[in-house]
PyMOL CGO cylinders between C-alpha atoms (Angstrom):
from pymol import cmd
from pymol.cgo import CYLINDER

trace = [
    CYLINDER, 0.00, 0.00, 0.00, 1.09, 3.58, -0.50, 0.3, 1, 1, 1, 1, 1, 1,
    CYLINDER, 1.09, 3.58, -0.50, 0.67, 5.53, 2.69, 0.3, 1, 1, 1, 1, 1, 1,
    CYLINDER, 0.67, 5.53, 2.69, 1.90, 8.76, 1.14, 0.3, 1, 1, 1, 1, 1, 1,
    CYLINDER, 1.90, 8.76, 1.14, -0.87, 8.56, -1.46, 0.3, 1, 1, 1, 1, 1, 1,
    CYLINDER, -0.87, 8.56, -1.46, -3.40, 7.90, 1.29, 0.3, 1, 1, 1, 1, 1, 1,
    CYLINDER, -3.40, 7.90, 1.29, -2.21, 10.96, 3.21, 0.3, 1, 1, 1, 1, 1, 1,
    CYLINDER, -2.21, 10.96, 3.21, -2.48, 13.08, 0.07, 0.3, 1, 1, 1, 1, 1, 1,
    CYLINDER, -2.48, 13.08, 0.07, -6.15, 12.06, -0.16, 0.3, 1, 1, 1, 1, 1, 1,
    CYLINDER, -6.15, 12.06, -0.16, -7.03, 13.88, 3.07, 0.3, 1, 1, 1, 1, 1, 1,
    CYLINDER, -7.03, 13.88, 3.07, -9.60, 16.52, 2.18, 0.3, 1, 1, 1, 1, 1, 1,
    CYLINDER, -9.60, 16.52, 2.18, -8.20, 19.57, 3.91, 0.3, 1, 1, 1, 1, 1, 1,
    CYLINDER, -8.20, 19.57, 3.91, -9.72, 22.04, 1.46, 0.3, 1, 1, 1, 1, 1, 1,
    CYLINDER, -9.72, 22.04, 1.46, -12.43, 23.12, 3.93, 0.3, 1, 1, 1, 1, 1, 1,
    CYLINDER, -12.43, 23.12, 3.93, -9.78, 23.81, 6.53, 0.3, 1, 1, 1, 1, 1, 1,
    CYLINDER, -9.78, 23.81, 6.53, -7.13, 25.36, 4.32, 0.3, 1, 1, 1, 1, 1, 1,
    CYLINDER, -7.13, 25.36, 4.32, -9.70, 27.77, 2.91, 0.3, 1, 1, 1, 1, 1, 1,
    CYLINDER, -9.70, 27.77, 2.91, -11.34, 28.36, 6.27, 0.3, 1, 1, 1, 1, 1, 1,
    CYLINDER, -11.34, 28.36, 6.27, -13.76, 31.28, 5.88, 0.3, 1, 1, 1, 1, 1, 1,
    CYLINDER, -13.76, 31.28, 5.88, -12.38, 33.19, 8.87, 0.3, 1, 1, 1, 1, 1, 1,
    CYLINDER, -12.38, 33.19, 8.87, -8.58, 33.08, 8.68, 0.3, 1, 1, 1, 1, 1, 1,
    CYLINDER, -8.58, 33.08, 8.68, -8.43, 35.71, 11.42, 0.3, 1, 1, 1, 1, 1, 1,
    CYLINDER, -8.43, 35.71, 11.42, -9.38, 33.02, 13.89, 0.3, 1, 1, 1, 1, 1, 1,
    CYLINDER, -9.38, 33.02, 13.89, -6.38, 30.75, 14.27, 0.3, 1, 1, 1, 1, 1, 1,
    CYLINDER, -6.38, 30.75, 14.27, -7.92, 28.82, 17.15, 0.3, 1, 1, 1, 1, 1, 1,
    CYLINDER, -7.92, 28.82, 17.15, -10.97, 27.71, 15.19, 0.3, 1, 1, 1, 1, 1, 1,
    CYLINDER, -10.97, 27.71, 15.19, -8.87, 26.90, 12.14, 0.3, 1, 1, 1, 1, 1, 1,
    CYLINDER, -8.87, 26.90, 12.14, -6.59, 24.65, 14.19, 0.3, 1, 1, 1, 1, 1, 1,
    CYLINDER, -6.59, 24.65, 14.19, -9.57, 22.96, 15.87, 0.3, 1, 1, 1, 1, 1, 1,
    CYLINDER, -9.57, 22.96, 15.87, -11.19, 22.27, 12.49, 0.3, 1, 1, 1, 1, 1, 1,
    CYLINDER, -11.19, 22.27, 12.49, -7.91, 20.95, 11.13, 0.3, 1, 1, 1, 1, 1, 1,
    CYLINDER, -7.91, 20.95, 11.13, -7.60, 18.48, 14.02, 0.3, 1, 1, 1, 1, 1, 1,
    CYLINDER, -7.60, 18.48, 14.02, -11.14, 17.23, 13.45, 0.3, 1, 1, 1, 1, 1, 1,
    CYLINDER, -11.14, 17.23, 13.45, -10.60, 16.70, 9.72, 0.3, 1, 1, 1, 1, 1, 1,
    CYLINDER, -10.60, 16.70, 9.72, -7.29, 14.94, 10.37, 0.3, 1, 1, 1, 1, 1, 1,
    CYLINDER, -7.29, 14.94, 10.37, -8.62, 12.70, 13.16, 0.3, 1, 1, 1, 1, 1, 1,
    CYLINDER, -8.62, 12.70, 13.16, -11.71, 11.77, 11.13, 0.3, 1, 1, 1, 1, 1, 1,
    CYLINDER, -11.71, 11.77, 11.13, -9.37, 10.60, 8.38, 0.3, 1, 1, 1, 1, 1, 1,
    CYLINDER, -9.37, 10.60, 8.38, -7.15, 8.74, 10.87, 0.3, 1, 1, 1, 1, 1, 1,
    CYLINDER, -7.15, 8.74, 10.87, -10.21, 7.11, 12.44, 0.3, 1, 1, 1, 1, 1, 1,
    CYLINDER, -10.21, 7.11, 12.44, -11.51, 5.87, 9.07, 0.3, 1, 1, 1, 1, 1, 1,
    CYLINDER, -11.51, 5.87, 9.07, -8.08, 4.35, 8.35, 0.3, 1, 1, 1, 1, 1, 1,
    CYLINDER, -8.08, 4.35, 8.35, -6.98, 3.41, 11.88, 0.3, 1, 1, 1, 1, 1, 1,
    CYLINDER, -6.98, 3.41, 11.88, -5.94, -0.15, 11.06, 0.3, 1, 1, 1, 1, 1, 1,
    CYLINDER, -5.94, -0.15, 11.06, -3.67, 1.10, 8.30, 0.3, 1, 1, 1, 1, 1, 1,
    CYLINDER, -3.67, 1.10, 8.30, -2.20, 3.85, 10.47, 0.3, 1, 1, 1, 1, 1, 1,
    CYLINDER, -2.20, 3.85, 10.47, -1.65, 1.39, 13.28, 0.3, 1, 1, 1, 1, 1, 1,
    CYLINDER, -1.65, 1.39, 13.28, 0.41, -0.77, 10.93, 0.3, 1, 1, 1, 1, 1, 1,
    CYLINDER, 0.41, -0.77, 10.93, 2.33, 2.23, 9.62, 0.3, 1, 1, 1, 1, 1, 1,
    CYLINDER, 2.33, 2.23, 9.62, 3.21, 3.55, 13.06, 0.3, 1, 1, 1, 1, 1, 1,
    CYLINDER, 3.21, 3.55, 13.06, 4.23, 0.05, 14.19, 0.3, 1, 1, 1, 1, 1, 1,
    CYLINDER, 4.23, 0.05, 14.19, 6.74, -0.13, 11.36, 0.3, 1, 1, 1, 1, 1, 1,
    CYLINDER, 6.74, -0.13, 11.36, 10.25, 0.81, 12.41, 0.3, 1, 1, 1, 1, 1, 1,
    CYLINDER, 10.25, 0.81, 12.41, 10.71, 2.44, 9.02, 0.3, 1, 1, 1, 1, 1, 1,
    CYLINDER, 10.71, 2.44, 9.02, 7.86, 4.89, 9.49, 0.3, 1, 1, 1, 1, 1, 1,
    CYLINDER, 7.86, 4.89, 9.49, 10.12, 7.85, 10.24, 0.3, 1, 1, 1, 1, 1, 1,
    CYLINDER, 10.12, 7.85, 10.24, 9.63, 9.33, 6.76, 0.3, 1, 1, 1, 1, 1, 1,
    CYLINDER, 9.63, 9.33, 6.76, 5.87, 9.07, 7.23, 0.3, 1, 1, 1, 1, 1, 1,
    CYLINDER, 5.87, 9.07, 7.23, 6.12, 10.76, 10.64, 0.3, 1, 1, 1, 1, 1, 1,
    CYLINDER, 6.12, 10.76, 10.64, 8.13, 13.54, 9.05, 0.3, 1, 1, 1, 1, 1, 1,
    CYLINDER, 8.13, 13.54, 9.05, 5.59, 14.00, 6.27, 0.3, 1, 1, 1, 1, 1, 1,
    CYLINDER, 5.59, 14.00, 6.27, 2.69, 14.14, 8.70, 0.3, 1, 1, 1, 1, 1, 1,
    CYLINDER, 2.69, 14.14, 8.70, 4.55, 16.60, 10.94, 0.3, 1, 1, 1, 1, 1, 1,
    CYLINDER, 4.55, 16.60, 10.94, 5.28, 18.78, 7.91, 0.3, 1, 1, 1, 1, 1, 1,
    CYLINDER, 5.28, 18.78, 7.91, 1.61, 18.82, 6.86, 0.3, 1, 1, 1, 1, 1, 1,
    CYLINDER, 1.61, 18.82, 6.86, 0.51, 19.91, 10.33, 0.3, 1, 1, 1, 1, 1, 1,
    CYLINDER, 0.51, 19.91, 10.33, 3.36, 22.39, 10.83, 0.3, 1, 1, 1, 1, 1, 1,
    CYLINDER, 3.36, 22.39, 10.83, 2.87, 23.99, 7.43, 0.3, 1, 1, 1, 1, 1, 1,
    CYLINDER, 2.87, 23.99, 7.43, -0.87, 24.37, 8.05, 0.3, 1, 1, 1, 1, 1, 1,
    CYLINDER, -0.87, 24.37, 8.05, -0.37, 26.09, 11.41, 0.3, 1, 1, 1, 1, 1, 1,
    CYLINDER, -0.37, 26.09, 11.41, 2.43, 28.34, 10.19, 0.3, 1, 1, 1, 1, 1, 1,
    CYLINDER, 2.43, 28.34, 10.19, 0.32, 29.35, 7.18, 0.3, 1, 1, 1, 1, 1, 1,
    CYLINDER, 0.32, 29.35, 7.18, -2.62, 30.31, 9.40, 0.3, 1, 1, 1, 1, 1, 1,
    CYLINDER, -2.62, 30.31, 9.40, -0.43, 32.28, 11.79, 0.3, 1, 1, 1, 1, 1, 1,
    CYLINDER, -0.43, 32.28, 11.79, 1.41, 34.19, 9.07, 0.3, 1, 1, 1, 1, 1, 1,
    CYLINDER, 1.41, 34.19, 9.07, -1.87, 35.00, 7.29, 0.3, 1, 1, 1, 1, 1, 1,
    CYLINDER, -1.87, 35.00, 7.29, -3.19, 36.60, 10.44, 0.3, 1, 1, 1, 1, 1, 1,
    CYLINDER, -3.19, 36.60, 10.44, -0.11, 38.13, 11.98, 0.3, 1, 1, 1, 1, 1, 1,
    CYLINDER, -0.11, 38.13, 11.98, 1.65, 40.20, 9.36, 0.3, 1, 1, 1, 1, 1, 1,
    CYLINDER, 1.65, 40.20, 9.36, 5.10, 41.30, 10.40, 0.3, 1, 1, 1, 1, 1, 1,
    CYLINDER, 5.10, 41.30, 10.40, 5.61, 38.55, 12.95, 0.3, 1, 1, 1, 1, 1, 1,
    CYLINDER, 5.61, 38.55, 12.95, 8.94, 36.82, 12.31, 0.3, 1, 1, 1, 1, 1, 1,
    CYLINDER, 8.94, 36.82, 12.31, 8.46, 33.44, 10.64, 0.3, 1, 1, 1, 1, 1, 1,
    CYLINDER, 8.46, 33.44, 10.64, 10.50, 31.65, 13.31, 0.3, 1, 1, 1, 1, 1, 1,
    CYLINDER, 10.50, 31.65, 13.31, 7.89, 32.55, 15.94, 0.3, 1, 1, 1, 1, 1, 1,
    CYLINDER, 7.89, 32.55, 15.94, 5.15, 30.88, 13.91, 0.3, 1, 1, 1, 1, 1, 1,
    CYLINDER, 5.15, 30.88, 13.91, 7.47, 27.91, 13.35, 0.3, 1, 1, 1, 1, 1, 1,
    CYLINDER, 7.47, 27.91, 13.35, 8.06, 27.47, 17.10, 0.3, 1, 1, 1, 1, 1, 1,
    CYLINDER, 8.06, 27.47, 17.10, 4.32, 27.36, 17.75, 0.3, 1, 1, 1, 1, 1, 1,
    CYLINDER, 4.32, 27.36, 17.75, 3.63, 25.14, 14.74, 0.3, 1, 1, 1, 1, 1, 1,
    CYLINDER, 3.63, 25.14, 14.74, 6.31, 22.58, 15.59, 0.3, 1, 1, 1, 1, 1, 1,
    CYLINDER, 6.31, 22.58, 15.59, 5.19, 22.37, 19.21, 0.3, 1, 1, 1, 1, 1, 1,
    CYLINDER, 5.19, 22.37, 19.21, 1.60, 21.87, 18.11, 0.3, 1, 1, 1, 1, 1, 1,
    CYLINDER, 1.60, 21.87, 18.11, 2.41, 19.30, 15.40, 0.3, 1, 1, 1, 1, 1, 1,
    CYLINDER, 2.41, 19.30, 15.40, 4.48, 17.21, 17.81, 0.3, 1, 1, 1, 1, 1, 1,
    CYLINDER, 4.48, 17.21, 17.81, 1.53, 17.10, 20.19, 0.3, 1, 1, 1, 1, 1, 1,
    CYLINDER, 1.53, 17.10, 20.19, -0.91, 16.10, 17.47, 0.3, 1, 1, 1, 1, 1, 1,
    CYLINDER, -0.91, 16.10, 17.47, 1.39, 13.33, 16.17, 0.3, 1, 1, 1, 1, 1, 1,
    CYLINDER, 1.39, 13.33, 16.17, 1.83, 11.95, 19.69, 0.3, 1, 1, 1, 1, 1, 1,
    CYLINDER, 1.83, 11.95, 19.69, -1.93, 11.74, 20.21, 0.3, 1, 1, 1, 1, 1, 1,
    CYLINDER, -1.93, 11.74, 20.21, -2.46, 10.23, 16.74, 0.3, 1, 1, 1, 1, 1, 1,
    CYLINDER, -2.46, 10.23, 16.74, 0.02, 7.46, 17.52, 0.3, 1, 1, 1, 1, 1, 1,
    CYLINDER, 0.02, 7.46, 17.52, -1.61, 6.81, 20.88, 0.3, 1, 1, 1, 1, 1, 1,
    CYLINDER, -1.61, 6.81, 20.88, -5.12, 6.87, 19.38, 0.3, 1, 1, 1, 1, 1, 1,
    CYLINDER, -5.12, 6.87, 19.38, -4.45, 4.31, 16.64, 0.3, 1, 1, 1, 1, 1, 1,
    CYLINDER, -4.45, 4.31, 16.64, -3.30, 1.90, 19.35, 0.3, 1, 1, 1, 1, 1, 1,
    CYLINDER, -3.30, 1.90, 19.35, -6.16, 2.71, 21.74, 0.3, 1, 1, 1, 1, 1, 1,
    CYLINDER, -6.16, 2.71, 21.74, -9.13, 3.67, 19.55, 0.3, 1, 1, 1, 1, 1, 1,
    CYLINDER, -9.13, 3.67, 19.55, -11.23, 0.95, 21.15, 0.3, 1, 1, 1, 1, 1, 1,
    CYLINDER, -11.23, 0.95, 21.15, -11.05, 2.60, 24.59, 0.3, 1, 1, 1, 1, 1, 1,
    CYLINDER, -11.05, 2.60, 24.59, -11.24, 6.27, 23.59, 0.3, 1, 1, 1, 1, 1, 1,
    CYLINDER, -11.24, 6.27, 23.59, -14.16, 7.87, 21.73, 0.3, 1, 1, 1, 1, 1, 1,
    CYLINDER, -14.16, 7.87, 21.73, -13.18, 10.33, 19.02, 0.3, 1, 1, 1, 1, 1, 1,
    CYLINDER, -13.18, 10.33, 19.02, -15.29, 13.01, 20.71, 0.3, 1, 1, 1, 1, 1, 1,
    CYLINDER, -15.29, 13.01, 20.71, -12.92, 12.87, 23.70, 0.3, 1, 1, 1, 1, 1, 1,
    CYLINDER, -12.92, 12.87, 23.70, -9.99, 13.56, 21.37, 0.3, 1, 1, 1, 1, 1, 1,
    CYLINDER, -9.99, 13.56, 21.37, -11.85, 16.56, 19.92, 0.3, 1, 1, 1, 1, 1, 1,
    CYLINDER, -11.85, 16.56, 19.92, -12.69, 17.90, 23.38, 0.3, 1, 1, 1, 1, 1, 1,
    CYLINDER, -12.69, 17.90, 23.38, -9.08, 17.49, 24.50, 0.3, 1, 1, 1, 1, 1, 1,
    CYLINDER, -9.08, 17.49, 24.50, -7.72, 19.40, 21.52, 0.3, 1, 1, 1, 1, 1, 1,
    CYLINDER, -7.72, 19.40, 21.52, -10.36, 22.12, 21.76, 0.3, 1, 1, 1, 1, 1, 1,
    CYLINDER, -10.36, 22.12, 21.76, -9.13, 22.95, 25.25, 0.3, 1, 1, 1, 1, 1, 1,
    CYLINDER, -9.13, 22.95, 25.25, -5.44, 22.50, 24.47, 0.3, 1, 1, 1, 1, 1, 1,
    CYLINDER, -5.44, 22.50, 24.47, -5.59, 24.66, 21.35, 0.3, 1, 1, 1, 1, 1, 1,
    CYLINDER, -5.59, 24.66, 21.35, -7.16, 27.48, 23.36, 0.3, 1, 1, 1, 1, 1, 1,
    CYLINDER, -7.16, 27.48, 23.36, -4.40, 27.16, 25.97, 0.3, 1, 1, 1, 1, 1, 1,
    CYLINDER, -4.40, 27.16, 25.97, -1.58, 26.94, 23.42, 0.3, 1, 1, 1, 1, 1, 1,
    CYLINDER, -1.58, 26.94, 23.42, -2.83, 29.94, 21.45, 0.3, 1, 1, 1, 1, 1, 1,
    CYLINDER, -2.83, 29.94, 21.45, -3.26, 31.97, 24.64, 0.3, 1, 1, 1, 1, 1, 1,
    CYLINDER, -3.26, 31.97, 24.64, 0.28, 31.08, 25.72, 0.3, 1, 1, 1, 1, 1, 1,
    CYLINDER, 0.28, 31.08, 25.72, 1.60, 32.04, 22.28, 0.3, 1, 1, 1, 1, 1, 1,
    CYLINDER, 1.60, 32.04, 22.28, -0.21, 35.37, 22.52, 0.3, 1, 1, 1, 1, 1, 1,
    CYLINDER, -0.21, 35.37, 22.52, 1.11, 36.06, 26.00, 0.3, 1, 1, 1, 1, 1, 1,
    CYLINDER, 1.11, 36.06, 26.00, 4.68, 35.19, 25.11, 0.3, 1, 1, 1, 1, 1, 1,
    CYLINDER, 4.68, 35.19, 25.11, 4.91, 36.92, 21.74, 0.3, 1, 1, 1, 1, 1, 1,
    CYLINDER, 4.91, 36.92, 21.74, 1.91, 38.93, 20.74, 0.3, 1, 1, 1, 1, 1, 1,
    CYLINDER, 1.91, 38.93, 20.74, 0.03, 40.71, 23.50, 0.3, 1, 1, 1, 1, 1, 1,
    CYLINDER, 0.03, 40.71, 23.50, -0.61, 43.66, 21.20, 0.3, 1, 1, 1, 1, 1, 1,
    CYLINDER, -0.61, 43.66, 21.20, -2.19, 41.42, 18.53, 0.3, 1, 1, 1, 1, 1, 1,
    CYLINDER, -2.19, 41.42, 18.53, -4.41, 39.34, 20.82, 0.3, 1, 1, 1, 1, 1, 1,
    CYLINDER, -4.41, 39.34, 20.82, -7.67, 40.48, 19.21, 0.3, 1, 1, 1, 1, 1, 1,
    CYLINDER, -7.67, 40.48, 19.21, -6.61, 38.93, 15.90, 0.3, 1, 1, 1, 1, 1, 1,
    CYLINDER, -6.61, 38.93, 15.90, -6.34, 35.45, 17.38, 0.3, 1, 1, 1, 1, 1, 1,
    CYLINDER, -6.34, 35.45, 17.38, -9.42, 35.34, 19.55, 0.3, 1, 1, 1, 1, 1, 1,
]
cmd.load_cgo(trace, "trace")
């Protein structure tokens, strides 16, 4: 099977063209839901992929998809913010999402998908608020 082709089939168009790009929090929450719905529909395949010792290139690809999405949303909203600040946030966030994806594909039978959504809804709010506090107090209204 071709996992890279499967990943390219994820329909992120609704998220990437989110109607309110000013709202980074809602964009990230929607992105997580689209991604986890896809993972859930293909959990057996993803379980096999993440069990493979050679899955590092897949991990890297998935991290890049998530990081690029977050960085894009942040730079669309926050003109003039150095790119490295968006990259710090995006890499932190993508590492968290990948960790939960890997856990979920091994434990989907004990954890409803709605609990994953609820977890990320709260964490995204906290992460965005921390990002604002650390870097962007003067631009807070653009993120909330």
